[in-house]
N, C-alpha and C positions, 0 to 999 in steps of 0.2 A: 260403314264409314270408319269405324275403329280399326278394322282389319286393314283397310287401305292406308290409314295413317301410320300403322305399325310397320307396313311393308316398304314404305318409301318416305323420303325426306319431305317431299311436297306432294299434295294431292291435286291432280288436274280435274277440271270440271268434267271432261270427257270420261275419265275413269269413274267418277261419282255417278254420272248418268248411267253408265253400263252396270254399275253395282246395283242401282235401283231397278234396272230393267223396266218392265211395263209400268211400275209404280212411278217412274220418273215424270210421267205426264201430269200427275196430280199436283205436285209442287209448282210446276211451271204454269199451271192454270191458276192455282191458289194465290201465289205470291204477287203477280201483277195485279190481280183483282183486289187484293188487300191493300196494295200500295195506292190504288185509285180510291178506295174507300177512306183511306187515311186523309188527314189534312193536306198532305203532299199532292193528292189528286186534284186539288184546286188550281194547280199550276196550268196555265193555258197550254193546250197541245199535248200535255202528258197523258190524259185519258185516251186520246186517239192513238198515241204511240203504244201504250200498254195494250189497247185493244188489238193493234196490229200484231204484237207479240203473241197474244192469246190466239188469234186466228192462225198464225204460223204453227203453233203447237197443236191446236185442235184439228187442223187439216191433216197433220201427220197421224193423229190418233184416229181420225175418221177413215184414213186410208189403210188402217190396220197394222201400222208399224209396231214392232215388238218393243222398241225403245226409242226415245227421242233422238232425232238427228240434230246435230249442232254443226255450224261451220267450224273448220279447223282452227280458226283464230280463237274461237270461244272454247273449243275442246282443250286447247293448250293452256288456257288460263289456269293458274294454280295458286294454292295457298299452302303455307307451311303446315306440316303434319301436326305440330303442337297446337296450332290454331284450330284445326279440325277436331282434335281430341278435346280441346276446351269447349268447343261448340257442342259436340255430342254429349259432353258431361252436363252442360247446362240444359240440353234438350231432354235429359233423362226424366225429370219430373213431368213436363208436359206430355212426353211420350207415354209414360205410365198412366197418366190421366186419360189420354186418348184410348189406350188399350182397354181401360176399364169401361169406357162409354161406347166405343165403336169396336165391335167385335165380329164383323163378318156376317151380319144378318142379311137375309135374302141375297145370297151370293150370285144368283142368276142375273141380278140387276147391275152387277159390276164386272161383267165379262161378255164377250161375244157381241152380238148385235146391240145390246143395251148400251155398251160403251160407245159404239159408233153413233147411236142416237144422241147420247149425251154430248159427243164431240160436235155434232151438227147443231145442237141447241146452243152450245158455247159459241160457235161461229156466228149464228144468227144473232145472239145476244150481243156479241162484240161488234157486229156491224151496226147496231143501234147507237153505239157510243158516240161516234163523231157528230151526228146531228144533235144528240142530247147534250153534248159538251157545251153547247151555246147557252144552256140553262144551268145556273149554279146548282151543283150537287145532284143533278138529274141522272148522272151516270152511276150513282150508287146502287140503284135497283138492279140493273143488268149485271153489274160487277159483283153484287152480293150473290146473285144466282150462280154466276160463273165460279166464284169462290167456293160455293157449296158443292158444285159439281167436282171441282178440284179436290176438295176434302173427301168426297165420296169415293173418288178414284184412288186417292192416296191410302185411305184406311180400308178400302174394299168393303164398304158397308152399304147394302141395298136400301136400308131404311134412310140413310143420309141421301141416297140417290133420289128417293121419293121426296124428301124435303127439298132437294135441289129443283126437282120438277115443279113443286109448289112455289118455290121462290121465282122460278122462271115465269110461271103464270102470273104471279104478283107483279113482276117487272113489266110484263106485257100490259097489265092493267094500268100500272102507273104511267107507262109510256103513252098509252091511248088517252088516259086522263089529261096528261100534259099537252098532247097534241090537240085535243078538243078545246081545252081552256086557252091555248095559244091561238087557235084559229078562230 
């Protein structure tokens, strides 16, 4: 991102996605899930909208795309290079922390068929969100699992992928529990 911000006056979202390459899927799974988990996620309809975004991203990942496809209108959206440099400067400490904790363990779980399995899991989890949205904060469980899958893909850490699978199992258990108690 720093290189992009030094080469041009404005950095377009499309250029940033291309720079991230296959890692561009992780943030686009992680961020919508984190938005849902935050208090903003209590806005009616927002969890379903965020789940739709997640499905669109995860389908591309499941189909084996090498980087995220965005519509031209989104690709052209840009921010000033100075803003990008400021953001990457602020991200330095969290990135250093992440590099210390997440360092590519079990790499086989973050590429090839394992990534496609994670994408399908994210799709299935996102599909549970619209009905769960009827219950306050019930979407937190599947979105937490999706966020963990996004983190695993972003940092390419198989141990985090295992944690994501465990979170997905927990989300299923919570969903079944809610369905049984509601019925």
